[in-house]
A tleap script that builds the chain and sets N, CA, C and O, in Angstrom:
source leaprc.protein.ff14SB
mol = sequence {
  NMET GLU ASN GLN GLU ARG LYS THR LEU SER
  ALA SER ILE LEU LYS GLN ALA VAL ARG ASP
  ILE ALA SER LYS ASP SER HIE LEU SER GLN
  GLU ALA ILE GLU TYR PHE ASN THR LYS ASP
  PHE ASP ASN LEU CYS SER SER LEU GLU ILE
  GLN SER ASP LYS VAL ARG GLU SER VAL HIE
  LYS LEU PHE GLN TYR PRO LEU LEU THR ARG
  LYS LYS ILE ALA ASP ARG LEU ALA ARG ILE
  ILE ASP THR LYS ILE VAL LYS ASP CASN
}
set mol.1.N position { -13.113 -6.774 11.932 }
set mol.1.CA position { -11.894 -7.038 12.444 }
set mol.1.C position { -10.864 -5.550 12.663 }
set mol.1.O position { -10.664 -4.824 11.689 }
set mol.2.N position { -10.370 -5.277 13.792 }
set mol.2.CA position { -9.843 -3.485 14.124 }
set mol.2.C position { -8.878 -3.716 13.142 }
set mol.2.O position { -8.629 -4.673 12.409 }
set mol.3.N position { -8.129 -1.993 13.394 }
set mol.3.CA position { -7.259 -2.101 12.628 }
set mol.3.C position { -5.571 -2.510 12.968 }
set mol.3.O position { -4.719 -2.844 12.144 }
set mol.4.N position { -5.461 -2.398 14.078 }
set mol.4.CA position { -4.054 -3.673 14.674 }
set mol.4.C position { -4.355 -4.825 13.483 }
set mol.4.O position { -3.871 -5.080 12.380 }
set mol.5.N position { -5.097 -5.207 14.066 }
set mol.5.CA position { -5.035 -6.661 13.691 }
set mol.5.C position { -5.190 -6.956 11.824 }
set mol.5.O position { -4.527 -7.797 11.217 }
set mol.6.N position { -5.979 -6.247 11.345 }
set mol.6.CA position { -5.146 -5.658 9.908 }
set mol.6.C position { -4.025 -5.312 9.551 }
set mol.6.O position { -3.425 -5.649 8.529 }
set mol.7.N position { -3.697 -4.628 10.376 }
set mol.7.CA position { -1.847 -4.035 9.924 }
set mol.7.C position { -1.189 -5.508 10.362 }
set mol.7.O position { -0.151 -5.869 9.808 }
set mol.8.N position { -1.644 -6.107 11.084 }
set mol.8.CA position { -0.392 -7.524 11.953 }
set mol.8.C position { -1.025 -8.773 10.499 }
set mol.8.O position { -0.181 -9.477 9.944 }
set mol.9.N position { -2.153 -8.839 10.181 }
set mol.9.CA position { -2.483 -9.528 9.325 }
set mol.9.C position { -1.789 -9.563 7.632 }
set mol.9.O position { -1.605 -10.438 6.785 }
set mol.10.N position { -1.481 -7.659 7.766 }
set mol.10.CA position { -1.280 -7.476 6.041 }
set mol.10.C position { 0.655 -7.339 6.326 }
set mol.10.O position { 1.400 -7.256 5.350 }
set mol.11.N position { 1.195 -7.339 7.737 }
set mol.11.CA position { 2.654 -7.358 7.704 }
set mol.11.C position { 3.153 -8.678 7.296 }
set mol.11.O position { 4.189 -8.850 6.654 }
set mol.12.N position { 2.140 -9.855 7.816 }
set mol.12.CA position { 2.180 -11.129 7.596 }
set mol.12.C position { 2.181 -11.521 6.318 }
set mol.12.O position { 3.045 -12.215 5.782 }
set mol.13.N position { 1.823 -11.356 6.135 }
set mol.13.CA position { 1.134 -11.228 4.361 }
set mol.13.C position { 2.421 -10.683 3.325 }
set mol.13.O position { 2.655 -11.197 2.232 }
set mol.14.N position { 2.974 -9.862 3.749 }
set mol.14.CA position { 4.720 -9.066 3.333 }
set mol.14.C position { 5.241 -9.752 3.585 }
set mol.14.O position { 5.944 -10.187 2.673 }
set mol.15.N position { 5.331 -10.189 4.439 }
set mol.15.CA position { 6.618 -10.935 5.217 }
set mol.15.C position { 6.657 -12.245 4.420 }
set mol.15.O position { 7.747 -12.543 3.933 }
set mol.16.N position { 5.490 -13.169 4.195 }
set mol.16.CA position { 5.380 -14.468 3.520 }
set mol.16.C position { 6.074 -14.184 2.191 }
set mol.16.O position { 6.999 -14.861 1.744 }
set mol.17.N position { 5.598 -13.239 1.671 }
set mol.17.CA position { 6.018 -12.244 0.217 }
set mol.17.C position { 7.431 -12.529 0.172 }
set mol.17.O position { 7.910 -13.309 -0.651 }
set mol.18.N position { 8.229 -11.804 1.193 }
set mol.18.CA position { 9.737 -11.514 1.003 }
set mol.18.C position { 10.008 -12.458 1.081 }
set mol.18.O position { 11.039 -12.471 0.408 }
set mol.19.N position { 9.843 -13.565 1.491 }
set mol.19.CA position { 10.320 -15.254 2.405 }
set mol.19.C position { 10.195 -15.722 1.147 }
set mol.19.O position { 11.174 -16.462 1.045 }
set mol.20.N position { 9.575 -15.761 0.063 }
set mol.20.CA position { 8.651 -16.559 -0.819 }
set mol.20.C position { 10.064 -16.188 -2.473 }
set mol.20.O position { 10.393 -16.908 -3.417 }
set mol.21.N position { 10.412 -15.024 -2.139 }
set mol.21.CA position { 11.126 -14.193 -3.199 }
set mol.21.C position { 12.596 -15.610 -2.534 }
set mol.21.O position { 13.176 -16.173 -3.462 }
set mol.22.N position { 12.896 -15.895 -1.546 }
set mol.22.CA position { 14.031 -16.273 -1.411 }
set mol.22.C position { 13.613 -18.569 -1.241 }
set mol.22.O position { 14.290 -19.419 -0.663 }
set mol.23.N position { 12.388 -18.717 -1.972 }
set mol.23.CA position { 12.324 -20.039 -1.498 }
set mol.23.C position { 13.249 -21.137 -2.817 }
set mol.23.O position { 13.754 -20.709 -3.855 }
set mol.24.N position { 13.241 -21.869 -2.576 }
set mol.24.CA position { 14.493 -23.391 -3.296 }
set mol.24.C position { 13.166 -22.942 -4.361 }
set mol.24.O position { 13.474 -22.231 -5.318 }
set mol.25.N position { 11.892 -23.296 -4.222 }
set mol.25.CA position { 11.028 -23.831 -4.963 }
set mol.25.C position { 11.190 -21.969 -6.331 }
set mol.25.O position { 10.929 -20.795 -6.071 }
set mol.26.N position { 11.557 -22.432 -7.254 }
set mol.26.CA position { 11.690 -21.586 -8.628 }
set mol.26.C position { 10.495 -20.781 -8.945 }
set mol.26.O position { 10.369 -19.574 -9.151 }
set mol.27.N position { 9.459 -21.973 -8.930 }
set mol.27.CA position { 8.008 -21.236 -9.692 }
set mol.27.C position { 7.358 -20.236 -8.319 }
set mol.27.O position { 7.005 -19.059 -8.243 }
set mol.28.N position { 7.405 -21.142 -7.538 }
set mol.28.CA position { 7.087 -20.062 -5.704 }
set mol.28.C position { 7.977 -18.689 -5.888 }
set mol.28.O position { 7.331 -17.642 -5.933 }
set mol.29.N position { 9.197 -18.624 -5.982 }
set mol.29.CA position { 9.895 -17.237 -6.228 }
set mol.29.C position { 9.579 -16.619 -6.914 }
set mol.29.O position { 9.589 -15.430 -6.595 }
set mol.30.N position { 9.145 -16.941 -8.142 }
set mol.30.CA position { 8.401 -16.165 -9.467 }
set mol.30.C position { 7.320 -15.994 -8.995 }
set mol.30.O position { 7.140 -14.777 -9.039 }
set mol.31.N position { 5.984 -16.738 -8.313 }
set mol.31.CA position { 5.140 -15.638 -7.945 }
set mol.31.C position { 4.992 -14.360 -7.196 }
set mol.31.O position { 4.211 -13.408 -7.169 }
set mol.32.N position { 6.379 -14.858 -6.435 }
set mol.32.CA position { 6.024 -13.955 -5.232 }
set mol.32.C position { 6.327 -12.868 -5.948 }
set mol.32.O position { 5.481 -11.988 -6.100 }
set mol.33.N position { 7.970 -12.740 -6.662 }
set mol.33.CA position { 7.975 -11.476 -7.232 }
set mol.33.C position { 7.169 -11.109 -8.156 }
set mol.33.O position { 7.450 -9.955 -8.480 }
set mol.34.N position { 5.982 -11.669 -8.961 }
set mol.34.CA position { 5.000 -11.131 -9.705 }
set mol.34.C position { 4.078 -10.349 -8.297 }
set mol.34.O position { 3.906 -9.137 -8.175 }
set mol.35.N position { 3.813 -10.927 -7.786 }
set mol.35.CA position { 3.225 -10.390 -6.436 }
set mol.35.C position { 3.038 -8.707 -6.303 }
set mol.35.O position { 2.137 -7.872 -6.214 }
set mol.36.N position { 4.478 -8.789 -6.351 }
set mol.36.CA position { 5.131 -7.341 -6.200 }
set mol.36.C position { 4.462 -6.073 -6.728 }
set mol.36.O position { 4.301 -4.976 -6.193 }
set mol.37.N position { 4.101 -6.565 -7.996 }
set mol.37.CA position { 3.948 -6.013 -9.029 }
set mol.37.C position { 2.359 -5.867 -9.099 }
set mol.37.O position { 2.014 -5.919 -10.280 }
set mol.38.N position { 1.582 -5.749 -8.480 }
set mol.38.CA position { 0.194 -6.056 -8.085 }
set mol.38.C position { -0.580 -4.966 -8.175 }
set mol.38.O position { 0.150 -3.989 -8.338 }
set mol.39.N position { -1.664 -4.683 -8.146 }
set mol.39.CA position { -2.299 -3.612 -7.454 }
set mol.39.C position { -3.177 -4.274 -6.142 }
set mol.39.O position { -3.893 -3.671 -5.343 }
set mol.40.N position { -2.830 -5.875 -6.220 }
set mol.40.CA position { -3.145 -6.383 -4.308 }
set mol.40.C position { -1.986 -5.422 -3.550 }
set mol.40.O position { -2.197 -4.659 -2.607 }
set mol.41.N position { -0.963 -5.622 -4.092 }
set mol.41.CA position { 0.211 -5.493 -3.744 }
set mol.41.C position { 0.615 -3.793 -3.407 }
set mol.41.O position { 1.450 -3.579 -2.529 }
set mol.42.N position { 0.260 -3.140 -3.821 }
set mol.42.CA position { -0.455 -1.556 -3.704 }
set mol.42.C position { -1.104 -1.510 -2.580 }
set mol.42.O position { -0.535 -0.919 -1.663 }
set mol.43.N position { -2.356 -2.060 -2.336 }
set mol.43.CA position { -3.381 -2.048 -1.535 }
set mol.43.C position { -3.144 -2.569 0.050 }
set mol.43.O position { -3.858 -2.395 1.037 }
set mol.44.N position { -1.850 -3.281 -0.095 }
set mol.44.CA position { -1.544 -4.097 0.969 }
set mol.44.C position { -0.579 -2.661 1.515 }
set mol.44.O position { -1.069 -1.973 2.410 }
set mol.45.N position { 0.869 -2.251 0.892 }
set mol.45.CA position { 1.327 -1.248 1.027 }
set mol.45.C position { 0.247 -0.024 1.394 }
set mol.45.O position { 0.299 0.547 2.484 }
set mol.46.N position { -0.296 0.165 0.826 }
set mol.46.CA position { -1.387 1.313 1.352 }
set mol.46.C position { -1.825 1.286 2.697 }
set mol.46.O position { -1.593 2.284 3.380 }
set mol.47.N position { -2.636 -0.032 3.387 }
set mol.47.CA position { -2.675 -0.435 4.245 }
set mol.47.C position { -1.997 -0.440 5.265 }
set mol.47.O position { -2.483 -0.680 6.370 }
set mol.48.N position { -0.559 -0.131 5.032 }
set mol.48.CA position { 0.740 -0.578 5.973 }
set mol.48.C position { 1.232 0.923 6.223 }
set mol.48.O position { 1.986 1.194 7.157 }
set mol.49.N position { 0.659 2.067 5.146 }
set mol.49.CA position { 1.414 2.975 5.280 }
set mol.49.C position { 2.746 3.162 4.925 }
set mol.49.O position { 3.386 4.162 5.251 }
set mol.50.N position { 3.340 1.925 4.047 }
set mol.50.CA position { 4.920 2.060 3.981 }
set mol.50.C position { 4.705 2.397 2.201 }
set mol.50.O position { 3.799 1.782 1.639 }
set mol.51.N position { 5.404 3.196 1.528 }
set mol.51.CA position { 5.379 3.073 -0.103 }
set mol.51.C position { 6.227 2.194 -0.425 }
set mol.51.O position { 7.327 1.788 -0.049 }
set mol.52.N position { 4.772 1.800 -1.931 }
set mol.52.CA position { 5.296 0.196 -2.464 }
set mol.52.C position { 6.143 0.417 -3.444 }
set mol.52.O position { 6.573 -0.540 -4.089 }
set mol.53.N position { 6.554 1.786 -3.745 }
set mol.53.CA position { 7.354 1.637 -5.359 }
set mol.53.C position { 8.732 1.175 -4.776 }
set mol.53.O position { 9.411 0.465 -5.518 }
set mol.54.N position { 9.314 1.542 -3.331 }
set mol.54.CA position { 10.433 1.581 -2.326 }
set mol.54.C position { 10.458 0.210 -1.943 }
set mol.54.O position { 11.607 -0.169 -1.716 }
set mol.55.N position { 9.450 -0.796 -1.771 }
set mol.55.CA position { 9.386 -1.966 -1.256 }
set mol.55.C position { 9.631 -2.776 -2.793 }
set mol.55.O position { 10.519 -3.602 -3.007 }
set mol.56.N position { 8.622 -2.313 -3.756 }
set mol.56.CA position { 9.045 -3.044 -5.206 }
set mol.56.C position { 10.675 -2.678 -5.356 }
set mol.56.O position { 11.475 -3.614 -5.347 }
set mol.57.N position { 10.960 -1.857 -5.437 }
set mol.57.CA position { 12.269 -1.505 -6.086 }
set mol.57.C position { 13.164 -2.609 -5.011 }
set mol.57.O position { 13.856 -3.523 -5.459 }
set mol.58.N position { 13.005 -2.334 -3.576 }
set mol.58.CA position { 14.071 -3.236 -2.851 }
set mol.58.C position { 14.108 -5.029 -2.875 }
set mol.58.O position { 15.067 -5.750 -2.602 }
set mol.59.N position { 12.806 -5.408 -3.274 }
set mol.59.CA position { 12.451 -6.660 -3.775 }
set mol.59.C position { 12.803 -7.245 -4.687 }
set mol.59.O position { 13.289 -8.376 -4.700 }
set mol.60.N position { 12.502 -6.215 -5.970 }
set mol.60.CA position { 13.264 -6.898 -7.251 }
set mol.60.C position { 15.072 -6.691 -6.780 }
set mol.60.O position { 15.830 -7.624 -7.042 }
set mol.61.N position { 15.360 -6.029 -6.421 }
set mol.61.CA position { 16.792 -5.778 -6.195 }
set mol.61.C position { 17.553 -7.465 -5.043 }
set mol.61.O position { 18.557 -8.156 -4.870 }
set mol.62.N position { 16.152 -7.271 -4.610 }
set mol.62.CA position { 16.568 -9.109 -3.335 }
set mol.62.C position { 16.598 -10.010 -4.698 }
set mol.62.O position { 17.566 -10.707 -5.002 }
set mol.63.N position { 15.849 -9.942 -5.189 }
set mol.63.CA position { 15.728 -11.011 -6.673 }
set mol.63.C position { 16.838 -11.562 -7.387 }
set mol.63.O position { 16.824 -12.702 -7.853 }
set mol.64.N position { 17.930 -10.659 -7.489 }
set mol.64.CA position { 18.931 -10.690 -8.245 }
set mol.64.C position { 20.117 -11.274 -7.467 }
set mol.64.O position { 21.265 -11.464 -7.870 }
set mol.65.N position { 19.562 -11.526 -6.211 }
set mol.65.CA position { 20.755 -12.076 -5.335 }
set mol.65.C position { 20.944 -13.789 -5.394 }
set mol.65.O position { 19.972 -14.433 -5.788 }
set mol.66.N position { 21.960 -14.383 -5.078 }
set mol.66.CA position { 22.041 -15.843 -4.957 }
set mol.66.C position { 21.391 -16.119 -3.752 }
set mol.66.O position { 21.357 -15.596 -2.639 }
set mol.67.N position { 20.831 -17.197 -4.350 }
set mol.67.CA position { 19.288 -17.906 -3.009 }
set mol.67.C position { 19.814 -18.042 -1.988 }
set mol.67.O position { 18.909 -18.023 -1.154 }
set mol.68.N position { 21.337 -18.256 -1.195 }
set mol.68.CA position { 21.407 -18.156 -0.095 }
set mol.68.C position { 21.742 -16.182 1.149 }
set mol.68.O position { 21.711 -15.658 2.262 }
set mol.69.N position { 22.015 -16.008 -0.342 }
set mol.69.CA position { 22.262 -14.016 -0.136 }
set mol.69.C position { 20.483 -14.034 0.360 }
set mol.69.O position { 19.878 -13.530 1.306 }
set mol.70.N position { 20.167 -14.687 -0.543 }
set mol.70.CA position { 18.376 -13.724 -0.609 }
set mol.70.C position { 18.087 -14.576 0.396 }
set mol.70.O position { 16.981 -14.164 0.746 }
set mol.71.N position { 18.299 -15.319 0.960 }
set mol.71.CA position { 17.695 -15.898 2.289 }
set mol.71.C position { 17.949 -15.516 3.554 }
set mol.71.O position { 17.235 -15.734 4.533 }
set mol.72.N position { 19.252 -14.791 3.514 }
set mol.72.CA position { 19.640 -13.883 4.786 }
set mol.72.C position { 18.851 -12.801 4.931 }
set mol.72.O position { 18.266 -12.465 5.961 }
set mol.73.N position { 18.839 -12.108 3.590 }
set mol.73.CA position { 18.951 -11.070 3.876 }
set mol.73.C position { 16.976 -10.678 3.879 }
set mol.73.O position { 16.410 -9.626 4.177 }
set mol.74.N position { 16.402 -11.984 3.430 }
set mol.74.CA position { 14.592 -12.067 3.205 }
set mol.74.C position { 14.160 -12.140 4.828 }
set mol.74.O position { 13.119 -11.668 5.285 }
set mol.75.N position { 15.526 -13.059 5.831 }
set mol.75.CA position { 15.075 -12.877 7.055 }
set mol.75.C position { 15.210 -11.697 8.041 }
set mol.75.O position { 14.787 -11.580 9.191 }
set mol.76.N position { 15.953 -10.818 7.226 }
set mol.76.CA position { 16.425 -9.520 7.695 }
set mol.76.C position { 15.660 -8.649 7.755 }
set mol.76.O position { 15.631 -7.677 8.510 }
set mol.77.N position { 14.870 -9.017 6.803 }
set mol.77.CA position { 13.826 -8.141 6.335 }
set mol.77.C position { 12.385 -8.206 7.331 }
set mol.77.O position { 11.624 -7.374 7.825 }
set mol.78.N position { 12.452 -9.064 7.318 }
set mol.78.CA position { 10.773 -10.030 8.047 }
set mol.78.C position { 10.739 -9.997 9.363 }
set mol.78.O position { 9.728 -10.053 10.062 }
set mol.79.N position { 12.430 -9.858 9.896 }
set mol.79.CA position { 12.175 -9.011 11.459 }
set mol.79.C position { 12.394 -7.939 11.137 }
set mol.79.O position { 13.331 -7.668 11.888 }
set mol.80.N position { 12.231 -7.127 10.583 }
set mol.80.CA position { 12.330 -5.681 10.339 }
set mol.80.C position { 10.846 -4.697 9.807 }
set mol.80.O position { 10.577 -3.497 9.852 }
set mol.81.N position { 10.106 -5.950 9.300 }
set mol.81.CA position { 8.573 -6.258 9.095 }
set mol.81.C position { 8.202 -5.970 11.132 }
set mol.81.O position { 7.783 -5.043 11.825 }
set mol.82.N position { 8.498 -6.862 11.272 }
set mol.82.CA position { 7.763 -7.589 12.912 }
set mol.82.C position { 8.314 -5.774 13.565 }
set mol.82.O position { 7.359 -5.039 13.817 }
set mol.83.N position { 9.241 -5.378 13.715 }
set mol.83.CA position { 9.686 -4.539 14.235 }
set mol.83.C position { 9.010 -3.280 13.895 }
set mol.83.O position { 8.287 -2.761 14.745 }
set mol.84.N position { 9.156 -2.770 12.820 }
set mol.84.CA position { 8.489 -1.283 12.163 }
set mol.84.C position { 7.108 -0.546 11.861 }
set mol.84.O position { 6.611 0.580 11.839 }
set mol.85.N position { 6.678 -2.421 11.558 }
set mol.85.CA position { 5.324 -2.433 11.239 }
set mol.85.C position { 4.070 -2.857 12.455 }
set mol.85.O position { 3.094 -2.345 13.005 }
set mol.86.N position { 4.748 -3.985 12.436 }
set mol.86.CA position { 4.262 -4.675 13.859 }
set mol.86.C position { 4.026 -4.084 14.660 }
set mol.86.O position { 3.049 -3.350 14.805 }
set mol.87.N position { 5.374 -4.404 15.745 }
set mol.87.CA position { 5.036 -3.746 17.147 }
set mol.87.C position { 5.340 -2.059 17.423 }
set mol.87.O position { 5.329 -1.401 18.464 }
set mol.88.N position { 5.614 -1.685 15.991 }
set mol.88.CA position { 5.394 0.534 16.619 }
set mol.88.C position { 3.563 0.357 16.478 }
set mol.88.O position { 2.974 1.407 16.732 }
set mol.89.N position { 2.846 -0.589 16.186 }
set mol.89.CA position { 1.526 0.290 16.073 }
set mol.89.C position { 0.619 -0.496 16.642 }
set mol.89.O position { -0.551 -0.124 16.731 }
savepdb mol mol.pdb
quit
């Protein structure tokens, strides 16, 4: 798999994890927030050349918002990931 394909796949994983935080399914959203505290997440961020601690801090703040607001912000974040990570590479 080429580097660009890896980055696209990694960005897709990150986007889905962010979207899962905004899930109506509380179990899924809890699993998503736990993912952001794993070594796998740190490795994913490293492969995308982004700071895992900054992303982690942001998603933990996101998790504190009410569900509707969380969904809107998660969608915006997904678009940013597409624009800044996928398309810039």
